[in-house]
Jmol script that loads the backbone (N, CA, C; Angstrom):
load data "model"
ATOM      1  N   UNK A   1       5.189   9.164 196.097  1.00  0.00           N
ATOM      2  CA  UNK A   1       4.619   8.545 197.275  1.00  0.00           C
ATOM      3  C   UNK A   1       5.586   8.716 198.435  1.00  0.00           C
ATOM      4  N   UNK A   2       5.068   9.166 199.572  1.00  0.00           N
ATOM      5  CA  UNK A   2       5.897   9.326 200.753  1.00  0.00           C
ATOM      6  C   UNK A   2       6.157   7.988 201.426  1.00  0.00           C
ATOM      7  N   UNK A   3       7.264   7.928 202.102  1.00  0.00           N
ATOM      8  CA  UNK A   3       7.628   6.707 202.807  1.00  0.00           C
ATOM      9  C   UNK A   3       7.366   6.924 204.287  1.00  0.00           C
ATOM     10  N   UNK A   4       6.506   6.104 204.847  1.00  0.00           N
ATOM     11  CA  UNK A   4       6.122   6.241 206.244  1.00  0.00           C
ATOM     12  C   UNK A   4       6.913   5.275 207.110  1.00  0.00           C
ATOM     13  N   UNK A   5       7.092   5.666 208.357  1.00  0.00           N
ATOM     14  CA  UNK A   5       7.732   4.791 209.318  1.00  0.00           C
ATOM     15  C   UNK A   5       6.628   4.007 210.022  1.00  0.00           C
ATOM     16  N   UNK A   6       6.641   2.696 209.851  1.00  0.00           N
ATOM     17  CA  UNK A   6       5.602   1.847 210.435  1.00  0.00           C
ATOM     18  C   UNK A   6       6.116   1.038 211.616  1.00  0.00           C
ATOM     19  N   UNK A   7       7.210   1.492 212.235  1.00  0.00           N
ATOM     20  CA  UNK A   7       7.749   0.796 213.398  1.00  0.00           C
ATOM     21  C   UNK A   7       6.644   0.716 214.450  1.00  0.00           C
ATOM     22  N   UNK A   8       6.503  -0.427 215.088  1.00  0.00           N
ATOM     23  CA  UNK A   8       5.365  -0.677 215.971  1.00  0.00           C
ATOM     24  C   UNK A   8       5.266   0.321 217.125  1.00  0.00           C
ATOM     25  N   UNK A   9       6.391   0.746 217.689  1.00  0.00           N
ATOM     26  CA  UNK A   9       6.357   1.738 218.767  1.00  0.00           C
ATOM     27  C   UNK A   9       5.788   3.067 218.273  1.00  0.00           C
ATOM     28  N   UNK A  10       6.010   3.393 217.003  1.00  0.00           N
ATOM     29  CA  UNK A  10       5.449   4.623 216.430  1.00  0.00           C
ATOM     30  C   UNK A  10       3.972   4.462 216.109  1.00  0.00           C
ATOM     31  N   UNK A  11       3.590   3.257 215.712  1.00  0.00           N
ATOM     32  CA  UNK A  11       2.197   2.997 215.363  1.00  0.00           C
ATOM     33  C   UNK A  11       1.297   3.011 216.605  1.00  0.00           C
ATOM     34  N   UNK A  12       1.817   2.484 217.720  1.00  0.00           N
ATOM     35  CA  UNK A  12       1.033   2.377 218.955  1.00  0.00           C
ATOM     36  C   UNK A  12       1.835   2.925 220.138  1.00  0.00           C
ATOM     37  N   UNK A  13       2.078   4.233 220.169  1.00  0.00           N
ATOM     38  CA  UNK A  13       2.906   4.792 221.251  1.00  0.00           C
ATOM     39  C   UNK A  13       2.300   4.587 222.638  1.00  0.00           C
ATOM     40  N   UNK A  14       0.992   4.466 222.714  1.00  0.00           N
ATOM     41  CA  UNK A  14       0.334   4.255 224.002  1.00  0.00           C
ATOM     42  C   UNK A  14       0.661   2.885 224.595  1.00  0.00           C
ATOM     43  N   UNK A  15       1.170   1.967 223.777  1.00  0.00           N
ATOM     44  CA  UNK A  15       1.513   0.621 224.237  1.00  0.00           C
ATOM     45  C   UNK A  15       3.021   0.369 224.235  1.00  0.00           C
ATOM     46  N   UNK A  16       3.815   1.421 224.229  1.00  0.00           N
ATOM     47  CA  UNK A  16       5.267   1.284 224.138  1.00  0.00           C
ATOM     48  C   UNK A  16       5.825   0.326 225.192  1.00  0.00           C
ATOM     49  N   UNK A  17       5.472   0.528 226.435  1.00  0.00           N
ATOM     50  CA  UNK A  17       5.988  -0.324 227.514  1.00  0.00           C
ATOM     51  C   UNK A  17       5.471  -1.760 227.395  1.00  0.00           C
ATOM     52  N   UNK A  18       4.208  -1.898 227.017  1.00  0.00           N
ATOM     53  CA  UNK A  18       3.629  -3.233 226.865  1.00  0.00           C
ATOM     54  C   UNK A  18       4.290  -3.979 225.705  1.00  0.00           C
ATOM     55  N   UNK A  19       4.593  -3.292 224.625  1.00  0.00           N
ATOM     56  CA  UNK A  19       5.296  -3.911 223.495  1.00  0.00           C
ATOM     57  C   UNK A  19       6.628  -4.473 223.971  1.00  0.00           C
ATOM     58  N   UNK A  20       7.378  -3.658 224.712  1.00  0.00           N
ATOM     59  CA  UNK A  20       8.685  -4.102 225.216  1.00  0.00           C
ATOM     60  C   UNK A  20       8.533  -5.301 226.158  1.00  0.00           C
ATOM     61  N   UNK A  21       7.515  -5.263 227.009  1.00  0.00           N
ATOM     62  CA  UNK A  21       7.284  -6.357 227.950  1.00  0.00           C
ATOM     63  C   UNK A  21       6.934  -7.649 227.210  1.00  0.00           C
ATOM     64  N   UNK A  22       6.034  -7.549 226.237  1.00  0.00           N
ATOM     65  CA  UNK A  22       5.618  -8.742 225.505  1.00  0.00           C
ATOM     66  C   UNK A  22       6.740  -9.296 224.626  1.00  0.00           C
ATOM     67  N   UNK A  23       7.575  -8.426 224.098  1.00  0.00           N
ATOM     68  CA  UNK A  23       8.713  -8.906 223.302  1.00  0.00           C
ATOM     69  C   UNK A  23       9.612  -9.804 224.153  1.00  0.00           C
ATOM     70  N   UNK A  24       9.722  -9.497 225.420  1.00  0.00           N
ATOM     71  CA  UNK A  24      10.586 -10.265 226.316  1.00  0.00           C
ATOM     72  C   UNK A  24       9.903 -11.494 226.901  1.00  0.00           C
ATOM     73  N   UNK A  25       8.591 -11.408 227.124  1.00  0.00           N
ATOM     74  CA  UNK A  25       7.916 -12.446 227.896  1.00  0.00           C
ATOM     75  C   UNK A  25       6.941 -13.324 227.106  1.00  0.00           C
ATOM     76  N   UNK A  26       6.668 -12.983 225.853  1.00  0.00           N
ATOM     77  CA  UNK A  26       5.686 -13.731 225.064  1.00  0.00           C
ATOM     78  C   UNK A  26       6.339 -14.150 223.749  1.00  0.00           C
ATOM     79  N   UNK A  27       6.682 -15.425 223.648  1.00  0.00           N
ATOM     80  CA  UNK A  27       7.408 -15.926 222.485  1.00  0.00           C
ATOM     81  C   UNK A  27       6.634 -15.709 221.192  1.00  0.00           C
ATOM     82  N   UNK A  28       5.341 -15.988 221.210  1.00  0.00           N
ATOM     83  CA  UNK A  28       4.511 -15.827 220.009  1.00  0.00           C
ATOM     84  C   UNK A  28       4.479 -14.348 219.571  1.00  0.00           C
ATOM     85  N   UNK A  29       4.291 -13.457 220.526  1.00  0.00           N
ATOM     86  CA  UNK A  29       4.280 -12.023 220.212  1.00  0.00           C
ATOM     87  C   UNK A  29       5.641 -11.617 219.643  1.00  0.00           C
ATOM     88  N   UNK A  30       6.708 -12.062 220.260  1.00  0.00           N
ATOM     89  CA  UNK A  30       8.052 -11.700 219.828  1.00  0.00           C
ATOM     90  C   UNK A  30       8.323 -12.183 218.399  1.00  0.00           C
ATOM     91  N   UNK A  31       7.890 -13.389 218.072  1.00  0.00           N
ATOM     92  CA  UNK A  31       8.084 -13.916 216.717  1.00  0.00           C
ATOM     93  C   UNK A  31       7.333 -13.067 215.693  1.00  0.00           C
ATOM     94  N   UNK A  32       6.084 -12.727 215.996  1.00  0.00           N
ATOM     95  CA  UNK A  32       5.310 -11.881 215.077  1.00  0.00           C
ATOM     96  C   UNK A  32       5.920 -10.488 214.984  1.00  0.00           C
ATOM     97  N   UNK A  33       6.384  -9.976 216.112  1.00  0.00           N
ATOM     98  CA  UNK A  33       7.015  -8.658 216.122  1.00  0.00           C
ATOM     99  C   UNK A  33       8.234  -8.651 215.200  1.00  0.00           C
ATOM    100  N   UNK A  34       9.052  -9.686 215.309  1.00  0.00           N
ATOM    101  CA  UNK A  34      10.253  -9.770 214.458  1.00  0.00           C
ATOM    102  C   UNK A  34       9.883  -9.870 212.987  1.00  0.00           C
ATOM    103  N   UNK A  35       8.884 -10.694 212.657  1.00  0.00           N
ATOM    104  CA  UNK A  35       8.449 -10.812 211.258  1.00  0.00           C
ATOM    105  C   UNK A  35       7.918  -9.478 210.747  1.00  0.00           C
ATOM    106  N   UNK A  36       7.136  -8.796 211.591  1.00  0.00           N
ATOM    107  CA  UNK A  36       6.598  -7.487 211.219  1.00  0.00           C
ATOM    108  C   UNK A  36       7.734  -6.494 210.953  1.00  0.00           C
ATOM    109  N   UNK A  37       8.706  -6.440 211.867  1.00  0.00           N
ATOM    110  CA  UNK A  37       9.815  -5.487 211.730  1.00  0.00           C
ATOM    111  C   UNK A  37      10.653  -5.786 210.492  1.00  0.00           C
ATOM    112  N   UNK A  38      10.930  -7.052 210.234  1.00  0.00           N
ATOM    113  CA  UNK A  38      11.715  -7.427 209.056  1.00  0.00           C
ATOM    114  C   UNK A  38      10.980  -7.072 207.771  1.00  0.00           C
ATOM    115  N   UNK A  39       9.698  -7.377 207.717  1.00  0.00           N
ATOM    116  CA  UNK A  39       8.899  -7.066 206.539  1.00  0.00           C
ATOM    117  C   UNK A  39       8.805  -5.558 206.338  1.00  0.00           C
ATOM    118  N   UNK A  40       8.617  -4.826 207.423  1.00  0.00           N
ATOM    119  CA  UNK A  40       8.543  -3.369 207.336  1.00  0.00           C
ATOM    120  C   UNK A  40       9.845  -2.786 206.790  1.00  0.00           C
ATOM    121  N   UNK A  41      10.971  -3.293 207.275  1.00  0.00           N
ATOM    122  CA  UNK A  41      12.271  -2.809 206.785  1.00  0.00           C
ATOM    123  C   UNK A  41      12.460  -3.145 205.314  1.00  0.00           C
ATOM    124  N   UNK A  42      12.025  -4.330 204.908  1.00  0.00           N
ATOM    125  CA  UNK A  42      12.141  -4.724 203.502  1.00  0.00           C
ATOM    126  C   UNK A  42      11.303  -3.811 202.611  1.00  0.00           C
ATOM    127  N   UNK A  43      10.080  -3.534 203.024  1.00  0.00           N
ATOM    128  CA  UNK A  43       9.196  -2.652 202.249  1.00  0.00           C
ATOM    129  C   UNK A  43       9.794  -1.250 202.182  1.00  0.00           C
ATOM    130  N   UNK A  44      10.238  -0.736 203.323  1.00  0.00           N
ATOM    131  CA  UNK A  44      10.826   0.608 203.363  1.00  0.00           C
ATOM    132  C   UNK A  44      12.061   0.682 202.472  1.00  0.00           C
ATOM    133  N   UNK A  45      12.895  -0.354 202.503  1.00  0.00           N
ATOM    134  CA  UNK A  45      14.088  -0.379 201.668  1.00  0.00           C
ATOM    135  C   UNK A  45      13.745  -0.366 200.188  1.00  0.00           C
ATOM    136  N   UNK A  46      12.741  -1.141 199.801  1.00  0.00           N
ATOM    137  CA  UNK A  46      12.315  -1.161 198.397  1.00  0.00           C
ATOM    138  C   UNK A  46      11.792   0.204 197.971  1.00  0.00           C
ATOM    139  N   UNK A  47      11.026   0.839 198.850  1.00  0.00           N
ATOM    140  CA  UNK A  47      10.466   2.153 198.529  1.00  0.00           C
ATOM    141  C   UNK A  47      11.557   3.215 198.442  1.00  0.00           C
ATOM    142  N   UNK A  48      12.521   3.176 199.364  1.00  0.00           N
ATOM    143  CA  UNK A  48      13.593   4.179 199.362  1.00  0.00           C
ATOM    144  C   UNK A  48      14.492   4.052 198.143  1.00  0.00           C
ATOM    145  N   UNK A  49      14.787   2.817 197.762  1.00  0.00           N
ATOM    146  CA  UNK A  49      15.665   2.592 196.615  1.00  0.00           C
ATOM    147  C   UNK A  49      14.908   2.693 195.306  1.00  0.00           C
ATOM    148  N   UNK A  50      13.584   2.803 195.407  1.00  0.00           N
ATOM    149  CA  UNK A  50      12.742   2.786 194.218  1.00  0.00           C
ATOM    150  C   UNK A  50      13.088   1.546 193.395  1.00  0.00           C
ATOM    151  N   UNK A  51      13.258   0.440 194.115  1.00  0.00           N
ATOM    152  CA  UNK A  51      13.674  -0.818 193.506  1.00  0.00           C
ATOM    153  C   UNK A  51      12.602  -1.346 192.563  1.00  0.00           C
ATOM    154  N   UNK A  52      13.045  -1.992 191.511  1.00  0.00           N
ATOM    155  CA  UNK A  52      12.072  -2.562 190.576  1.00  0.00           C
ATOM    156  C   UNK A  52      11.409  -3.803 191.182  1.00  0.00           C
ATOM    157  N   UNK A  53      10.240  -3.612 191.688  1.00  0.00           N
ATOM    158  CA  UNK A  53       9.464  -4.714 192.252  1.00  0.00           C
ATOM    159  C   UNK A  53       8.047  -4.556 191.716  1.00  0.00           C
ATOM    160  N   UNK A  54       7.443  -5.663 191.363  1.00  0.00           N
ATOM    161  CA  UNK A  54       6.094  -5.593 190.814  1.00  0.00           C
ATOM    162  C   UNK A  54       5.100  -5.035 191.816  1.00  0.00           C
ATOM    163  N   UNK A  55       4.138  -4.298 191.308  1.00  0.00           N
ATOM    164  CA  UNK A  55       3.109  -3.725 192.182  1.00  0.00           C
ATOM    165  C   UNK A  55       2.379  -4.814 192.962  1.00  0.00           C
ATOM    166  N   UNK A  56       2.147  -5.959 192.317  1.00  0.00           N
ATOM    167  CA  UNK A  56       1.453  -7.053 193.001  1.00  0.00           C
ATOM    168  C   UNK A  56       2.260  -7.553 194.190  1.00  0.00           C
ATOM    169  N   UNK A  57       3.568  -7.719 193.996  1.00  0.00           N
ATOM    170  CA  UNK A  57       4.417  -8.210 195.075  1.00  0.00           C
ATOM    171  C   UNK A  57       4.443  -7.218 196.231  1.00  0.00           C
ATOM    172  N   UNK A  58       4.632  -5.935 195.925  1.00  0.00           N
ATOM    173  CA  UNK A  58       4.666  -4.908 196.966  1.00  0.00           C
ATOM    174  C   UNK A  58       3.323  -4.845 197.693  1.00  0.00           C
ATOM    175  N   UNK A  59       2.245  -4.961 196.936  1.00  0.00           N
ATOM    176  CA  UNK A  59       0.911  -4.935 197.535  1.00  0.00           C
ATOM    177  C   UNK A  59       0.727  -6.120 198.487  1.00  0.00           C
ATOM    178  N   UNK A  60       1.159  -7.305 198.086  1.00  0.00           N
ATOM    179  CA  UNK A  60       1.053  -8.488 198.956  1.00  0.00           C
ATOM    180  C   UNK A  60       1.896  -8.316 200.215  1.00  0.00           C
ATOM    181  N   UNK A  61       3.078  -7.739 200.063  1.00  0.00           N
ATOM    182  CA  UNK A  61       3.936  -7.502 201.220  1.00  0.00           C
ATOM    183  C   UNK A  61       3.264  -6.538 202.190  1.00  0.00           C
ATOM    184  N   UNK A  62       2.657  -5.493 201.663  1.00  0.00           N
ATOM    185  CA  UNK A  62       1.984  -4.514 202.516  1.00  0.00           C
ATOM    186  C   UNK A  62       0.752  -5.126 203.185  1.00  0.00           C
ATOM    187  N   UNK A  63       0.049  -6.012 202.477  1.00  0.00           N
ATOM    188  CA  UNK A  63      -1.096  -6.697 203.082  1.00  0.00           C
ATOM    189  C   UNK A  63      -0.637  -7.601 204.223  1.00  0.00           C
ATOM    190  N   UNK A  64       0.472  -8.296 204.003  1.00  0.00           N
ATOM    191  CA  UNK A  64       1.008  -9.169 205.048  1.00  0.00           C
ATOM    192  C   UNK A  64       1.427  -8.349 206.263  1.00  0.00           C
ATOM    193  N   UNK A  65       2.064  -7.191 206.019  1.00  0.00           N
ATOM    194  CA  UNK A  65       2.461  -6.320 207.130  1.00  0.00           C
ATOM    195  C   UNK A  65       1.225  -5.837 207.892  1.00  0.00           C
ATOM    196  N   UNK A  66       0.182  -5.478 207.170  1.00  0.00           N
ATOM    197  CA  UNK A  66      -1.048  -5.011 207.816  1.00  0.00           C
ATOM    198  C   UNK A  66      -1.683  -6.113 208.654  1.00  0.00           C
ATOM    199  N   UNK A  67      -1.650  -7.346 208.162  1.00  0.00           N
ATOM    200  CA  UNK A  67      -2.214  -8.463 208.926  1.00  0.00           C
ATOM    201  C   UNK A  67      -1.407  -8.706 210.200  1.00  0.00           C
ATOM    202  N   UNK A  68      -0.090  -8.676 210.084  1.00  0.00           N
ATOM    203  CA  UNK A  68       0.752  -8.844 211.271  1.00  0.00           C
ATOM    204  C   UNK A  68       0.510  -7.722 212.275  1.00  0.00           C
ATOM    205  N   UNK A  69       0.387  -6.496 211.769  1.00  0.00           N
ATOM    206  CA  UNK A  69       0.138  -5.357 212.650  1.00  0.00           C
ATOM    207  C   UNK A  69      -1.197  -5.532 213.377  1.00  0.00           C
ATOM    208  N   UNK A  70      -2.204  -6.010 212.664  1.00  0.00           N
ATOM    209  CA  UNK A  70      -3.502  -6.236 213.285  1.00  0.00           C
ATOM    210  C   UNK A  70      -3.411  -7.320 214.353  1.00  0.00           C
ATOM    211  N   UNK A  71      -2.692  -8.409 214.044  1.00  0.00           N
ATOM    212  CA  UNK A  71      -2.513  -9.486 215.029  1.00  0.00           C
ATOM    213  C   UNK A  71      -1.805  -8.961 216.278  1.00  0.00           C
ATOM    214  N   UNK A  72      -0.763  -8.170 216.074  1.00  0.00           N
ATOM    215  CA  UNK A  72      -0.012  -7.612 217.205  1.00  0.00           C
ATOM    216  C   UNK A  72      -0.888  -6.654 218.017  1.00  0.00           C
ATOM    217  N   UNK A  73      -1.676  -5.845 217.335  1.00  0.00           N
ATOM    218  CA  UNK A  73      -2.573  -4.910 218.020  1.00  0.00           C
ATOM    219  C   UNK A  73      -3.595  -5.663 218.870  1.00  0.00           C
ATOM    220  N   UNK A  74      -4.153  -6.740 218.314  1.00  0.00           N
ATOM    221  CA  UNK A  74      -5.119  -7.539 219.075  1.00  0.00           C
ATOM    222  C   UNK A  74      -4.464  -8.121 220.335  1.00  0.00           C
ATOM    223  N   UNK A  75      -3.220  -8.562 220.210  1.00  0.00           N
ATOM    224  CA  UNK A  75      -2.496  -9.083 221.379  1.00  0.00           C
ATOM    225  C   UNK A  75      -2.266  -7.974 222.403  1.00  0.00           C
ATOM    226  N   UNK A  76      -1.963  -6.772 221.926  1.00  0.00           N
ATOM    227  CA  UNK A  76      -1.755  -5.644 222.838  1.00  0.00           C
ATOM    228  C   UNK A  76      -3.041  -5.317 223.603  1.00  0.00           C
ATOM    229  N   UNK A  77      -4.144  -5.262 222.878  1.00  0.00           N
ATOM    230  CA  UNK A  77      -5.434  -4.973 223.524  1.00  0.00           C
ATOM    231  C   UNK A  77      -5.752  -6.029 224.574  1.00  0.00           C
ATOM    232  N   UNK A  78      -5.600  -7.291 224.192  1.00  0.00           N
ATOM    233  CA  UNK A  78      -5.901  -8.397 225.105  1.00  0.00           C
ATOM    234  C   UNK A  78      -5.046  -8.317 226.372  1.00  0.00           C
ATOM    235  N   UNK A  79      -3.765  -8.049 226.198  1.00  0.00           N
ATOM    236  CA  UNK A  79      -2.874  -7.980 227.367  1.00  0.00           C
ATOM    237  C   UNK A  79      -3.084  -6.713 228.178  1.00  0.00           C
ATOM    238  N   UNK A  80      -3.462  -5.626 227.539  1.00  0.00           N
ATOM    239  CA  UNK A  80      -3.723  -4.377 228.266  1.00  0.00           C
ATOM    240  C   UNK A  80      -4.977  -4.534 229.145  1.00  0.00           C
ATOM    241  N   UNK A  81      -5.986  -5.233 228.632  1.00  0.00           N
ATOM    242  CA  UNK A  81      -7.208  -5.454 229.404  1.00  0.00           C
ATOM    243  C   UNK A  81      -6.974  -6.397 230.574  1.00  0.00           C
ATOM    244  N   UNK A  82      -6.032  -7.330 230.396  1.00  0.00           N
ATOM    245  CA  UNK A  82      -5.743  -8.304 231.447  1.00  0.00           C
ATOM    246  C   UNK A  82      -4.935  -7.683 232.591  1.00  0.00           C
ATOM    247  N   UNK A  83      -4.304  -6.546 232.310  1.00  0.00           N
ATOM    248  CA  UNK A  83      -3.464  -5.899 233.339  1.00  0.00           C
ATOM    249  C   UNK A  83      -4.281  -5.169 234.368  1.00  0.00           C
TER     250      UNK A  83
END
end "model"
wireframe off; spacefill off
backbone 0.3
color backbone group
């Protein structure tokens, strides 16, 4: 299995500047961004080390990352439309 980079700037390059702006000016967005980045790094680290982690645990972590990514994307869309 290949290891993908899920860093938010790579996932949504069209919103790069907006991501940076919201990280600085929106506390809720910044908190979710940090949780997303930490979880992404943890998942990537487990995959790179081929660490012994149960499939269920890894699957739940990936689901949580996907939910955070969706929440962040919705915030990006909302703020992009408001601009």
